[in-house]
C-alpha positions as CSV (number, residue, x, y, z in Angstrom):
1,M,-5.4,-21.4,-41.1
2,V,-6.6,-21.0,-37.6
3,G,-8.6,-23.9,-36.1
4,D,-10.7,-24.0,-33.0
5,V,-10.0,-26.7,-30.4
6,A,-12.8,-27.3,-28.0
7,R,-13.5,-29.9,-25.4
8,H,-16.4,-30.5,-23.1
9,L,-15.4,-29.6,-19.6
10,V,-17.2,-29.7,-16.3
11,V,-16.6,-26.2,-14.9
12,L,-15.7,-26.1,-11.2
13,L,-17.8,-23.3,-9.9
14,V,-15.1,-21.8,-7.7
15,D,-12.4,-19.2,-8.7
16,V,-9.1,-19.5,-6.9
17,A,-7.6,-16.1,-6.4
18,V,-4.2,-15.1,-5.1
19,E,-2.6,-11.8,-3.9
20,D,1.1,-10.9,-3.9
21,G,2.3,-11.6,-0.4
22,D,5.2,-9.2,-0.7
23,V,2.8,-6.3,-1.3
24,P,-0.3,-7.3,0.6
25,V,-3.4,-5.4,-0.3
26,R,-6.8,-4.5,1.1
27,H,-9.8,-3.2,-0.6
28,Q,-10.6,0.5,0.1
29,E,-13.9,1.8,-1.0
30,G,-13.6,4.1,-4.0
31,Q,-9.8,3.4,-4.4
32,G,-9.7,-0.2,-5.4
33,L,-6.8,-2.1,-3.8
34,V,-4.4,-0.3,-1.6
35,A,-1.0,-1.7,-0.6
36,V,-0.4,-2.4,3.1
37,E,2.5,-3.8,5.0
38,G,2.5,-7.3,6.2
39,V,2.2,-10.9,5.0
40,P,5.4,-12.4,3.4
41,V,3.8,-15.2,1.2
42,P,1.2,-15.3,-1.6
43,L,-2.3,-15.6,-0.2
44,G,-5.1,-17.6,-1.8
45,H,-8.8,-16.9,-1.5
46,Q,-11.8,-18.3,-3.3
47,R,-15.1,-17.2,-4.8
48,E,-18.1,-19.2,-5.7
49,Q,-19.3,-18.4,-9.2
50,R,-22.9,-17.3,-9.2
51,P,-25.4,-17.4,-12.1
52,V,-25.1,-14.7,-14.8
53,G,-26.3,-11.4,-13.5
54,Q,-25.3,-12.2,-9.9
55,H,-22.1,-11.3,-8.2
56,D,-19.6,-14.0,-7.2
57,E,-19.4,-14.6,-3.5
58,N,-16.2,-14.9,-1.4
59,I,-16.0,-18.3,0.4
60,S,-13.6,-19.9,2.8
61,F,-11.2,-22.7,1.8
62,A,-13.2,-25.0,4.0
63,E,-16.3,-24.2,1.9
64,V,-14.3,-25.0,-1.3
65,E,-13.3,-28.3,0.3
66,N,-17.0,-29.0,1.0
67,K,-18.0,-28.2,-2.6
68,V,-15.3,-30.0,-4.5
69,G,-13.6,-32.3,-1.9
70,K,-10.4,-31.8,0.1
71,E,-8.1,-33.4,-2.4
72,L,-9.3,-31.4,-5.4
73,A,-9.4,-28.2,-3.3
74,A,-5.7,-28.7,-2.3
75,K,-4.8,-29.4,-5.9
76,L,-6.5,-26.2,-7.1
77,R,-4.7,-24.2,-4.4
78,D,-1.3,-25.7,-5.3
79,I,-1.8,-25.2,-9.0
80,T,-2.9,-21.6,-8.5
81,L,0.1,-20.8,-6.3
82,R,2.5,-22.4,-8.7
83,I,1.2,-20.6,-11.8
84,Y,1.0,-17.3,-9.9
85,S,4.6,-17.6,-8.5
86,E,6.0,-18.2,-12.0
87,A,4.0,-15.4,-13.6
88,S,4.7,-13.0,-10.8
89,E,8.4,-13.5,-11.1
90,Y,8.2,-13.0,-14.9
91,A,6.1,-9.8,-14.5
92,R,8.3,-8.2,-11.8
93,A,11.4,-8.6,-14.0
94,R,9.5,-6.5,-16.5
95,G,8.3,-3.8,-14.1
96,I,4.9,-5.1,-13.1
97,I,3.6,-6.3,-9.7
98,I,0.6,-8.7,-10.1
99,A,-1.2,-7.5,-7.0
100,D,-3.9,-10.1,-7.4
101,T,-5.4,-12.4,-10.0
102,K,-7.8,-15.3,-10.3
103,F,-7.9,-18.6,-12.1
104,E,-10.9,-20.7,-13.2
105,F,-10.7,-24.4,-13.7
106,G,-12.6,-27.3,-15.2
107,R,-12.3,-31.0,-15.5
108,D,-12.3,-33.0,-18.7
109,K,-13.9,-36.4,-19.2
110,D,-10.8,-38.1,-17.8
111,G,-10.9,-36.0,-14.6
112,R,-7.9,-33.9,-15.5
113,I,-7.8,-30.4,-14.1
114,I,-7.8,-27.8,-17.0
115,L,-7.1,-24.1,-16.6
116,I,-9.9,-22.3,-18.4
117,D,-10.8,-18.7,-19.2
118,E,-8.4,-15.8,-19.4
119,V,-5.2,-15.9,-17.4
120,M,-3.1,-13.0,-16.1
121,T,-4.8,-10.3,-18.1
122,P,-5.5,-6.8,-16.9
123,D,-9.2,-7.9,-16.8
124,S,-8.6,-10.8,-14.4
125,S,-5.7,-9.2,-12.5
126,R,-4.5,-6.0,-10.9
127,F,-1.2,-4.9,-12.3
128,W,0.8,-2.3,-10.5
129,A,4.0,-0.5,-11.6
130,V,7.0,-1.6,-9.6
131,D,8.7,1.8,-10.1
132,A,5.7,3.7,-8.7
133,Y,4.8,1.3,-5.9
134,K,4.0,3.2,-2.6
135,P,2.7,1.2,0.4
136,G,-0.5,2.5,2.0
137,Q,-1.7,4.4,-1.1
138,P,-3.7,3.7,-4.2
139,Q,-1.3,2.4,-6.8
140,A,-0.5,3.3,-10.4
141,S,-2.1,0.4,-12.2
142,F,-2.4,-1.2,-15.6
143,D,-5.8,-2.7,-15.2
144,K,-9.5,-1.8,-15.5
145,Q,-9.5,0.5,-12.5
146,P,-10.9,3.4,-14.5
147,L,-13.9,1.2,-15.4
148,R,-14.3,0.0,-11.8
149,D,-14.1,3.6,-10.6
150,Y,-16.7,4.9,-13.1
151,L,-19.1,2.1,-12.3
152,D,-18.6,2.7,-8.5
153,V,-19.5,6.4,-9.0
154,E,-22.6,5.4,-11.0
155,R,-23.7,2.9,-8.3
156,R,-23.1,5.4,-5.5
157,A,-25.1,8.1,-7.3
158,G,-28.0,5.7,-7.8
159,R,-27.8,5.7,-11.6
160,W,-26.9,2.0,-11.7
161,N,-27.9,-0.8,-9.4
162,G,-24.9,-3.0,-10.1
163,D,-26.7,-5.6,-12.1
164,A,-26.3,-6.3,-15.8
165,P,-26.4,-4.6,-18.1
166,P,-24.0,-1.8,-17.0
167,P,-24.5,1.8,-18.1
168,P,-22.9,3.0,-21.4
169,L,-19.3,3.9,-20.9
170,P,-18.0,7.4,-21.7
171,A,-15.2,7.5,-24.3
172,S,-12.8,8.8,-21.6
173,V,-13.2,5.6,-19.5
174,V,-12.8,3.4,-22.6
175,D,-9.7,5.3,-23.6
176,A,-8.1,5.3,-20.1
177,T,-8.7,1.6,-19.7
178,S,-7.4,0.8,-23.2
179,K,-4.2,2.8,-22.6
180,R,-3.5,0.9,-19.4
181,Y,-4.0,-2.5,-21.1
182,L,-1.7,-1.5,-23.9
183,E,1.0,-0.3,-21.5
184,A,0.7,-3.6,-19.6
185,Y,1.2,-5.5,-22.9
186,R,4.2,-3.4,-23.8
187,R,5.9,-3.9,-20.4
188,V,5.3,-7.6,-20.3
189,T,6.2,-8.4,-23.9
190,G,8.6,-5.6,-24.7
191,K,6.5,-5.0,-27.9
192,E,3.9,-2.5,-29.0
193,L,0.5,-4.0,-29.7
194,K,-0.8,-3.0,-33.1
195,I,-4.5,-2.4,-33.1
């Protein structure tokens, strides 16, 4: 029997994101993240969560400190880097670079920091193939890039304004995204996912 466990949490309205410092990335319009040469350590950045239907907004670490306090901001950063470092090492040993990912946190009634929402999925992260990694180019990925690309084309063509709800997805986009997710699962777990 499966039981649900739920607790009331106060959601901290900031996401803490991290990028792989060994393969620093930059966003390139129409190509998602592109690897660039440079920084040797994981980099953290933050986003303020906006109400449903609005896009989250990048904010500085100083702004996070102003919103949640310096001590809590430092704890969130340190927890994020610790989780990311362990997951990144695990994934690399299985042929995947976690180019970037994000974490969401809440606090319970006792003030403990709780990791909430999905963690290290192709939906919240960008996974690249170690064996296909090429600096300075778009990367072979195991994430929702086909979905991002399709929505970007629709937005640029003026067929979608970027707000919810998104346009219906063609079967080819769903299939391409599903195949990437399944390959990420296979590489990370060493098993086929039966669906």
